[in-house]
C-alpha positions in Angstrom: -98.1 57.1 9.8 -98.6 53.7 11.3 -98.1 50.4 9.3 -101.9 49.9 9.2 -102.5 53.4 7.8 -99.8 52.9 5.2 -101.4 49.7 4.1 -104.8 51.4 3.8 -103.2 54.3 1.9 -101.7 51.9 -0.7 -105.1 50.3 -1.2 -107.3 53.4 -1.4 -105.0 55.9 -3.1 -105.4 54.3 -6.6 -109.2 54.3 -6.0 -109.1 58.0 -5.1 -107.0 58.8 -8.1 -109.4 56.9 -10.4 -112.4 58.7 -8.8 -110.8 62.1 -9.3 -109.8 61.2 -12.9 -113.4 60.2 -13.7 -114.8 63.3 -12.1 -112.3 65.5 -14.0 -113.0 63.8 -17.4 -116.8 63.9 -16.8 -116.6 67.7 -16.0 -114.5 68.3 -19.1 -116.8 66.2 -21.3 -119.9 68.1 -19.9 -118.4 71.5 -20.6 -117.3 70.3 -24.1 -120.8 69.0 -24.8 -122.5 72.2 -23.7 -120.1 74.2 -25.8 -120.8 72.0 -28.8 -124.6 72.1 -28.3 -124.5 75.9 -27.9 -122.5 76.3 -31.1 -124.8 74.0 -33.1 -128.0 75.7 -32.0 -126.4 79.1 -32.6 -125.4 78.1 -36.1 -128.8 76.6 -36.9 -130.6 79.9 -35.7 -128.1 82.0 -37.8 -128.9 80.0 -41.0 -132.7 80.3 -40.5 -132.7 84.0 -39.7 -130.4 84.8 -42.6 -132.6 82.9 -45.0 -135.9 84.2 -43.5 -135.3 87.4 -41.5 -139.0 87.7 -40.8 -138.8 84.6 -38.6 -136.3 86.1 -36.2 -138.8 86.9 -33.6 -140.5 83.5 -33.7 -137.1 81.8 -33.6 -135.8 83.7 -30.6 -139.1 83.1 -28.8 -138.9 79.4 -29.5 -135.3 79.4 -28.2 -136.4 80.9 -24.9 -139.2 78.4 -24.7 -136.6 75.6 -25.4 -134.4 76.8 -22.5 -137.3 76.2 -20.1 -137.8 72.6 -21.1 -136.6 70.0 -18.6 -134.4 67.0 -19.5 -137.4 64.7 -19.1 -139.4 66.7 -21.6 -136.6 66.6 -24.2 -135.5 63.0 -23.6 -136.9 60.7 -26.2 -137.7 63.4 -28.8 -137.1 62.1 -32.3 -139.0 64.7 -34.3 -136.4 64.9 -37.1 -136.4 61.2 -37.8 -139.6 61.8 -39.9 -137.5 63.9 -42.2 -134.8 61.3 -42.6 -132.2 62.6 -40.1 -130.3 60.3 -37.7 -128.5 61.1 -34.4 -125.0 59.9 -35.7 -125.1 62.8 -38.3 -124.8 65.4 -35.6 -121.8 66.4 -33.4 -119.4 64.2 -35.3 -116.4 66.3 -34.3 -116.8 65.1 -30.6 -116.0 61.5 -31.6 -112.2 62.0 -31.7 -112.0 63.9 -28.4 -114.3 61.3 -26.7 -112.0 58.4 -27.9 -108.9 60.3 -26.6 -110.5 61.1 -23.2 -111.7 57.5 -22.8 -108.2 56.2 -23.6 -106.6 58.6 -21.2 -109.0 57.6 -18.4 -108.4 53.9 -19.1 -104.6 54.4 -19.0 -104.8 56.3 -15.8 -107.0 53.6 -14.2 -104.6 50.8 -15.4 -101.6 52.8 -14.3 -102.9 53.4 -10.8 -103.8 49.7 -10.5 -100.3 48.6 -11.7 -98.6 51.0 -9.3 -100.8 49.8 -6.4 -100.0 46.1 -7.2 -96.3 46.8 -7.6 -96.2 48.7 -4.3 -98.0 45.9 -2.5 -95.6 43.4 -4.0 -92.6 45.5 -3.1 -93.8 45.8 0.5 -94.3 42.0 0.7 -90.8 41.4 -0.7 -89.3 43.9 1.8 -91.1 42.0 4.6 -89.8 38.7 3.3 -86.3 40.0 3.1 -86.6 41.5 6.6 -87.7 38.2 8.1 -85.1 36.3 6.2 -82.3 38.7 7.4 -83.6 38.2 10.9 -83.3 34.4 10.7 -79.8 34.8 9.1 -78.6 37.0 11.9 -79.9 34.4 14.4 -78.1 31.6 12.5 -74.8 33.4 12.7 -75.2 33.9 16.4 -76.3 37.5 16.7 -77.4 37.5 20.3 -80.1 39.9 21.4 -81.5 40.4 17.9 -85.1 41.6 18.2 -87.5 41.4 15.3 -89.3 44.6 14.4 -93.0 44.2 15.2 -95.3 45.2 12.3 -99.0 44.6 11.7 -99.6 43.2 8.2 -100.4 39.9 6.5 -97.1 38.5 7.8 -97.9 39.2 11.4 -98.8 35.7 12.4 -95.7 34.3 10.7 -93.7 37.0 12.5 -95.2 36.1 15.8 -94.5 32.4 15.4 -90.9 33.1 14.3 -90.4 35.3 17.3 -91.8 32.6 19.7 -89.7 29.9 18.1 -86.5 32.0 18.2 -87.1 33.0 21.8 -87.7 29.3 22.8 -84.5 28.3 20.9 -82.6 31.0 22.8 -83.8 29.6 26.1 -83.0 26.1 25.1 -79.5 27.1 24.0 -78.9 28.9 27.2 -80.0 25.9 29.2 -77.8 23.6 27.1 -74.8 25.9 27.5 -75.4 26.1 31.2 -75.7 22.3 31.4 -72.5 21.9 29.3 -70.6 24.3 31.5 -71.8 22.5 34.6 -70.7 19.2 33.1 -67.3 20.7 32.2 -66.9 22.1 35.7 -67.8 18.7 37.3 -65.4 16.9 35.0 -62.6 19.4 35.9 -63.3 18.9 39.6 -63.2 15.1 39.3 -59.8 15.4 37.4 -58.4 17.7 40.1 -59.7 15.5 42.9 -58.0 12.5 41.3 -54.7 14.3 41.0 -54.0 14.5 44.7 -54.5 10.8 45.6 -52.6 9.7 42.5 -49.6 11.9 43.4 -49.7 10.6 47.0 -49.9 7.0 45.8 -46.9 7.5 43.5 -44.8 8.9 46.4 -45.9 6.0 48.7 -45.0 3.5 45.9 -41.6 5.0 45.5 -40.9 4.7 49.2 -42.2 1.2 49.3 -39.9 0.2 46.4 -36.9 1.6 48.3 -37.7 -0.1 51.7 -39.7 -3.2 50.9 -39.3 -4.5 47.3 -42.5 -6.1 46.1 -43.3 -8.1 42.9 -46.6 -6.2 42.6 -45.0 -2.8 42.5 -44.8 -2.8 38.7 -48.5 -3.7 38.4 -49.4 -0.9 40.8 -47.2 1.5 38.8 -48.9 0.7 35.6 -52.3 1.2 37.1 -51.3 4.5 38.6 -49.9 5.6 35.3 -53.2 4.7 33.7 -55.1 6.7 36.3 -52.7 9.6 35.7 -53.4 9.5 31.9 -57.1 9.4 32.7 -56.8 12.5 34.9 -54.9 14.4 32.3 -57.5 13.4 29.6 -60.4 14.4 31.8 -58.9 17.7 32.5 -58.3 18.4 28.8 -61.8 17.4 27.9 -63.2 19.7 30.5 -61.2 22.6 29.1 -62.5 21.8 25.6 -66.1 21.6 26.8 -65.8 24.8 28.7 -64.1 26.5 25.7 -61.0 27.4 27.7 -58.4 25.3 26.0 -55.9 27.7 24.5 -54.6 27.0 21.0 -51.8 28.7 19.3 -52.2 29.7 15.7 -49.0 29.0 13.8 -48.0 27.4 10.5 -47.7 23.6 11.0 -45.9 21.4 8.4 -47.8 18.1 8.2 -44.7 16.0 7.5 -43.0 17.5 10.6 -45.9 16.9 13.0 -46.4 13.3 11.8 -42.7 12.6 12.5 -42.9 14.2 15.9 -45.9 12.1 16.8 -44.1 8.9 15.7 -41.0 9.9 17.7 -43.1 10.3 20.9 -44.3 6.7 20.4 -40.8 5.4 19.5 -40.3 3.3 22.7 -43.7 1.6 22.4 -43.2 1.0 18.6 -39.8 -0.5 19.3 -41.3 -2.9 21.9 -43.9 -4.1 19.5 -41.5 -4.1 16.5 -43.9 -1.8 14.5 -42.7 0.8 12.1 -44.3 4.0 10.8 -44.2 4.9 7.1 -44.4 8.7 6.5 -43.7 9.7 2.9 -42.2 13.2 2.3 -44.6 15.0 -0.1 -43.1 18.4 0.3 -44.3 21.3 2.4 -48.1 21.2 3.1 -49.1 23.4 6.0 -52.1 24.1 8.2 -52.7 26.8 10.8 -53.1 25.5 14.3 -51.5 24.4 17.5 -48.4 22.1 17.1 -48.6 20.4 20.5 -52.3 19.6 20.4 -52.2 18.5 16.7 -49.3 16.2 17.6 -51.3 14.9 20.6 -54.3 14.0 18.4 -52.0 12.2 15.9 -50.3 10.3 18.7 -53.7 9.0 19.8 -54.5 7.8 16.3 -51.1 6.1 15.8 -51.4 4.5 19.2 -54.8 3.1 18.3 -53.3 1.7 15.0 -50.3 0.3 16.9 -52.6 -1.6 19.4 -54.4 -3.2 16.4 -51.3 -4.2 14.4 -49.4 -7.5 14.5 -45.8 -7.6 15.5 -43.6 -6.5 12.6 -46.5 -4.5 11.1 -46.4 -1.0 9.7 -48.5 2.1 10.4 -48.9 4.1 7.2 -49.4 7.8 6.9 -50.2 10.0 3.9 -51.3 13.6 3.3 -52.4 15.8 0.4 -54.1 19.2 -0.2 -56.6 20.9 -2.4 -58.1 24.4 -2.4 -60.7 23.4 0.2 -58.8 21.4 2.8 -55.7 19.4 3.8 -56.3 15.7 4.1 -54.3 13.4 6.4 -54.6 9.6 6.3 -53.4 7.2 9.1 -54.0 3.5 8.7 -52.8 0.1 9.9 -52.5 -3.5 8.5 -54.8 -5.1 11.1 -58.2 -6.6 10.9 -60.0 -3.3 10.8 -63.0 -2.1 12.8 -66.1 -4.1 13.6 -68.8 -2.5 11.4 -71.1 -1.9 14.5 -68.3 -0.1 16.3 -67.6 2.5 13.5 -70.6 4.9 14.4 -69.4 5.0 18.1 -65.6 5.1 17.8 -65.3 8.8 18.7 -67.7 8.7 21.6 -66.2 9.2 25.0 -65.3 6.1 27.0 -66.5 3.8 24.2 -64.4 0.7 23.8 -65.0 -1.5 20.8 -65.3 -5.2 20.6 -61.7 -5.5 19.3 -60.2 -3.0 21.8 -56.7 -3.7 22.9 -54.2 -2.3 25.4 -55.0 -0.4 28.5 -57.0 2.3 26.8 -60.0 3.9 28.5 -61.9 5.1 25.5 -60.9 8.8 25.6 -58.1 9.0 23.0 -60.2 9.0 19.8 -62.8 11.3 21.4 -60.0 13.7 22.4 -58.5 13.6 18.9 -61.9 14.4 17.3 -62.3 17.4 19.6 -58.9 18.7 18.8 -59.4 18.5 15.1 -62.7 20.2 15.3 -61.1 23.0 17.2 -58.8 23.3 14.1 -61.8 23.6 11.8 -61.6 20.0 10.7 -63.2 16.6 11.2 -62.2 13.0 11.4 -63.9 9.8 10.1 -63.0 6.2 10.4 -63.5 3.4 7.9 -62.2 -0.1 6.9 -60.0 -0.4 3.9 -61.0 -2.8 1.1 -57.8 -4.8 1.4 -57.8 -4.9 5.2 -56.9 -2.5 7.9 -58.5 0.4 9.8 -58.1 3.9 8.4 -58.5 7.4 10.0 -59.3 10.2 7.6 -58.7 13.8 8.8 -59.7 16.9 6.9 -58.5 20.3 8.1 -60.5 23.0 6.2 -58.8 26.2 5.0 -60.2 29.5 6.4 
């Protein structure tokens, strides 16, 4: 049975049941009425013949003549009213059965109507649940999900949903393709940079040995900067392409903060800047130790570049049932308010940028924390200083 036939069946079945019920009750009432009329006429004739036996022939003759009368000839006859008789004085025993049959017919009609309404409502609810489940499957990334086509009052909504989902799939595929192309291009650029940088380093080393030059250190710093750029671009291309491999191990926050500070120890010593990391016991997250440390190094380095000599970089961490929170802040002037919305954009350098940064460190840190099911935000502290707030959500 097709969907259209099912819908017609639900609508017309109660009507058919009501019609059959009315026909059955009418037939039953007709038979009951005929039986009652026959019994009344029979009793009346019996009484007359018993009281006046000589009228038997006339009564039976009159009865035969009565049977030949049509309904039109009988209808409207009120002969007995002249003797004081009224219609409500006859067939009183039928009143109870008539009331019962009418009630039964009414209940059947109401029951069929309610069943029909309920079934229609249930079908609508099932369709709504079906369409909702379809959208939920799409939202969780169920590729290839196809909606079941049905012809009903939801058909137009169903068609529009299918068109929208199909268009979104196409848009997503185009976006993923463009992202992959961008990641591939970024990786190609990084690899292309690697060869000339390596050659330049070798040439510089030979030059230092043979012809000492006062500009050698400047060239070395610029080459080191290019090398960091190449490594960052290669890492970002892996993140964009989804090929960056992360280990899943237990990481102690206190340990990883200290490792990040140790990797910056030489630079911190040159700037006479200390790092304060309180020991708050074992608080762990699940992730990759090396990449988590790399992200924290970028944050500490940013704080170091905006701290005065003799300053301190502060770290703090805590946990709750939902996430682990890590704070890293400095004692500098803080961010420019207009820079805050753009701090984690690639190659963005704020108005107060310092050092030889190229605007990739914070973006890389944000991508790494997102791969660990977390996020990072930046804000200015009320008493001065810039603060990074990291939240790693528990699975």
